C-alpha positions in Angstrom: 17.5 42.4 15.4 19.1 41.3 18.5 20.2 37.2 18.7 18.0 36.1 20.9 15.0 37.9 19.8 15.6 36.2 16.1 16.3 32.6 18.5 13.0 33.2 19.9 11.7 33.5 16.7 13.2 30.8 15.0 11.8 28.6 17.8 8.0 29.7 17.5 8.2 28.8 13.8 9.1 25.4 15.4 5.6 22.5 14.9 5.9 19.3 17.1 4.4 16.8 14.8 1.3 14.8 16.6 2.7 11.9 18.7 0.0 8.4 19.7 0.2 6.4 22.2 -0.1 2.3 21.8 -2.8 0.9 24.0 -1.7 -2.0 25.9 -4.0 -5.0 25.8 -3.1 -8.7 26.1 -4.7 -11.9 25.3 -4.5 -15.1 27.9 -0.7 -15.6 28.3 1.2 -15.9 25.6 0.3 -12.7 23.2 1.7 -9.1 24.2 0.8 -6.5 22.6 0.9 -2.6 21.3 -2.3 -1.3 19.7 -2.9 1.5 16.8 -6.2 2.1 15.1 -7.2 4.5 12.7 -10.0 5.8 14.9 -6.7 7.2 17.0 -5.7 9.6 14.2 -8.2 10.8 13.0 -7.5 10.4 9.3 -3.5 10.9 9.9 -3.2 7.1 9.5 -5.1 6.5 5.8 -4.4 3.8 4.5 -3.0 1.8 7.4 -6.3 0.4 10.0 -4.9 -0.5 12.1 -0.8 -2.1 13.4 -0.6 -4.1 16.4 3.1 -4.8 17.9 3.2 -7.9 19.5 5.0 -10.6 20.7 3.0 -14.1 20.5 4.6 -17.7 22.3 1.9 -19.4 22.0 -1.6 -20.0 19.2 -3.9 -16.8 20.0 -6.4 -16.1 17.6 -7.3 -19.4 15.0 -8.9 -19.6 11.6 -10.4 -16.6 10.8 -11.8 -14.5 7.9 -10.2 -11.3 5.9 -12.6 -9.1 3.7 -12.0 -5.0 1.9 -8.3 -5.4 3.2 -4.8 -6.8 3.3 -3.3 -8.6 6.5 0.5 -8.1 7.0 2.8 -9.6 9.1 6.5 -8.0 9.4 9.0 -10.1 11.7 11.2 -8.7 13.7 15.2 -10.1 13.7 14.5 -10.8 17.0 11.8 -13.2 16.4 12.8 -17.0 17.5 11.5 -19.6 16.0 8.8 -20.7 13.5 5.9 -18.4 13.2 3.5 -20.9 10.5 1.2 -19.1 8.0 -2.1 -21.3 6.8 -4.7 -19.6 4.3 -7.6 -20.4 2.7 -5.3 -19.8 -0.5 -3.7 -22.6 -0.4 0.0 -21.7 1.6 1.3 -23.6 4.3 4.5 -21.7 5.0 6.9 -21.2 8.0 7.6 -18.1 8.5 11.1 -16.9 10.1 12.7 -14.9 11.5 12.7 -11.0 9.8 10.5 -12.2 7.0 7.1 -10.3 5.5 4.2 -12.0 4.8 1.1 -10.1 2.9 -2.5 -11.5 2.7 -4.8 -9.3 0.1 -8.1 -10.6 1.4 -10.3 -9.0 -1.0 -13.6 -10.2 -1.4 -12.7 -12.9 1.6 -9.7 -15.4 3.0 -9.3 -17.4 5.8 -6.0 -17.5 7.3 -4.5 -18.7 11.0 -0.8 -17.8 11.9 0.3 -19.4 15.0 3.5 -20.1 16.3 5.4 -23.6 16.5 6.0 -24.9 20.1 8.8 -22.8 22.1 8.6 -20.1 18.9 8.8 -16.6 20.0 7.4 -13.6 17.4 8.1 -10.7 17.9 6.5 -8.5 15.0 3.8 -6.2 13.5 0.3 -7.3 12.6 -0.7 -4.7 9.9 -4.3 -3.7 8.3 -4.0 -2.2 5.2 -6.7 -0.8 3.7 -8.0 -1.7 0.2 -9.6 1.0 -1.9 -13.2 0.1 -2.8 -12.2 -0.9 -6.5 -10.3 -4.2 -5.3 -12.3 -5.0 -2.3 -13.9 -7.5 -5.0 -10.9 -8.5 -6.2 -9.8 -12.7 -6.0 -7.3 -13.1 -3.0 -3.5 -12.8 -3.4 -0.2 -13.2 -1.2 3.4 -12.0 -1.6 6.0 -13.6 1.5 9.6 -12.2 0.9 11.9 -13.6 2.9 14.9 -11.7 5.7 17.5 -13.2 3.0 15.4 -11.6 -0.5 15.7 -8.2 1.5 17.8 -5.2 0.4 19.9 -3.6 3.6 21.1 -0.5 3.2 24.2 0.3 5.5 25.3 3.8 6.1 27.0 5.8 8.9 25.1 4.4 12.3 22.5 2.8 10.9 20.8 -0.1 9.2 18.2 -0.8 7.0 16.5 -3.2 6.3 14.3 -2.6 3.1 11.0 -5.1 3.9 8.7 -3.7 1.2 8.8 -0.7 -1.9 11.7 1.5 -2.5 14.5 3.8 -0.2 17.6 5.9 -0.6 17.4 4.5 -4.5 17.1 1.2 -3.7 13.8 -0.7 -4.4 12.7 -4.0 -2.6 9.6 -6.2 -3.6 6.2 -5.1 -4.4 3.0 -5.6 -2.6 0.4 -7.7 -4.8 -1.8 -4.7 -3.2 -1.4 -0.8 -3.9 2.3 0.4 -3.6 3.7 0.4 0.0 7.4 0.8 1.4 8.6 -0.6 4.8 12.0 0.0 6.0 12.8 -1.4 9.6 15.8 0.3 11.1 18.2 -0.1 13.4 20.2 2.9 14.4 23.5 2.9 16.0 24.3 6.1 19.2 24.7 9.1 17.4 23.7 7.7 14.4 21.3 9.2 11.4 19.2 7.9 8.8 18.0 10.1 6.3 14.3 9.3 4.7 12.1 10.5 1.1 8.5 10.2 1.5 7.7 10.9 -2.0 5.0 13.9 -3.1 1.1 12.2 -2.3 1.9 9.7 -0.2 2.1 9.5 3.5 4.0 7.8 6.3 3.6 6.3 9.7 6.9 6.0 12.3 6.9 3.0 15.2 9.3 3.6 17.6 10.0 0.2 19.0 12.7 0.4 20.9 15.2 3.3 22.5 14.2 7.4 21.4 14.9 8.6 17.8 14.5 12.7 16.8 12.4 13.0 13.7 12.7 16.1 11.6 10.3 16.3 8.7 11.0 20.0 7.5 10.5 22.0 10.5 8.3 19.9 12.4 9.8 17.9 14.8 9.2 14.9 17.7 11.3 12.9 20.1 9.8 9.5 19.9 10.6 7.0 22.6 9.0 3.0 22.4 5.6 2.4 22.0 4.4 5.8 20.0 4.2 6.6 16.7 3.9 9.4 14.5 1.9 10.3 11.3 3.5 12.5 8.8 0.9 13.8 6.2 0.6 13.9 2.3 2.2 16.6 1.0 2.5 18.3 -2.6 6.4 17.9 -2.1 8.8 15.2 -1.4 9.2 15.8 2.8 12.7 15.0 3.7 12.9 13.0 7.2 15.5 13.2 9.3 15.7 10.5 12.2 18.0 10.5 15.0 18.7 8.6 18.0 21.3 9.6 20.9 21.7 6.0 21.8 20.8 2.8 19.9 17.2 2.5 18.9 15.2 0.4 16.4 12.2 2.0 14.5 9.7 1.2 11.7 8.4 3.9 8.4 5.1 2.3 6.6 4.4 4.3 3.5 1.7 4.8 1.0 0.0 7.2 -0.7 -3.7 7.6 1.6 -6.9 6.6 0.1 -9.2 9.3 1.6 -12.4 6.9 0.7 -15.3 6.4 3.4 -15.1 2.8 4.8 -16.7 0.9 7.5 -14.4 -1.5 9.8 -15.6 -4.3 11.9 -12.9 -6.9 13.2 -11.9 -8.8 10.0 -13.2 -7.0 7.5 -13.5 -3.2 5.8 -15.7 -2.8 3.2 -17.4 0.6 1.7 -20.8 0.1 3.4 -22.1 -1.5 6.4 -24.6 -3.7 4.4 -21.5 -4.9 2.7 -19.8 -5.4 6.5 -22.8 -7.4 7.5 -22.9 -9.9 4.1 -19.1 -10.8 4.8 -20.5 -11.9 8.0 -23.3 -13.8 6.8 -20.6 -15.0 4.2 -17.9 -16.1 7.1 -20.9 -17.7 8.4 -22.0 -20.0 5.6 -18.2 -21.0 5.2 -18.2 -18.8 1.5 -14.5 -17.2 2.2 -12.5 -19.8 1.9 -11.2 -22.9 4.3 -7.6 -24.0 5.7 -9.3 -27.6 6.8 -7.4 -29.3 4.2 -3.8 -28.0 4.4 
């Protein structure tokens, strides 16, 4: 076979990974975000419901309730100052740059997160679905400090293992279903390899710069503000992510639930009736309070 025809065949076998761009939105003068919602992925984001990549400089949302999901805050290291978390579990925690806070809302919890004065919080807010069997669990939480997260350093990369496992290194475990979160900085010309175990899916967010992603014979060139879902397969998948210049990206990885759910705002339940019941319970102050903290 002529060389150029062989090359052509190889090119036609290449598959492009699906890319989804975040939708920008702002609230007032102190909150800017790119939003990624499960409805933009035709099921490929499962078990993630929503990810907001945001910068917040002033209190924005006030106390609000969640149920049927986990609300996870992942602070980047370039945040400045304190991001305070209060919730109806009795927690009043000052989150610092690089920290993680996981609120498993279960059958209902109220929280408020806001930057202290002169703070600038650069972070991800992630809604992770709970399976039907866990939606009425008692609320639970996990705070992982930056200093307690393993750091993996290699040729051209530095990785914070925010949660879970990568490259044989284990970090903290979530209070809900297992999840791996890696926060990766690449130097120019650097490359990082990560395995997605059989049965698990992954979601990659470009935070800054541009990266090249290879998943077997599928590839994508991803810029900041874009995302790529990696759907679960029946064999381990080897992700190779590289950059020609400095880049920053995040991988969130878990086993998809493949369960129907109804999400309205801060609630994600199995049926519409359950969602309505949660709104009614919250209106009656039955999902908890942070007034006494």
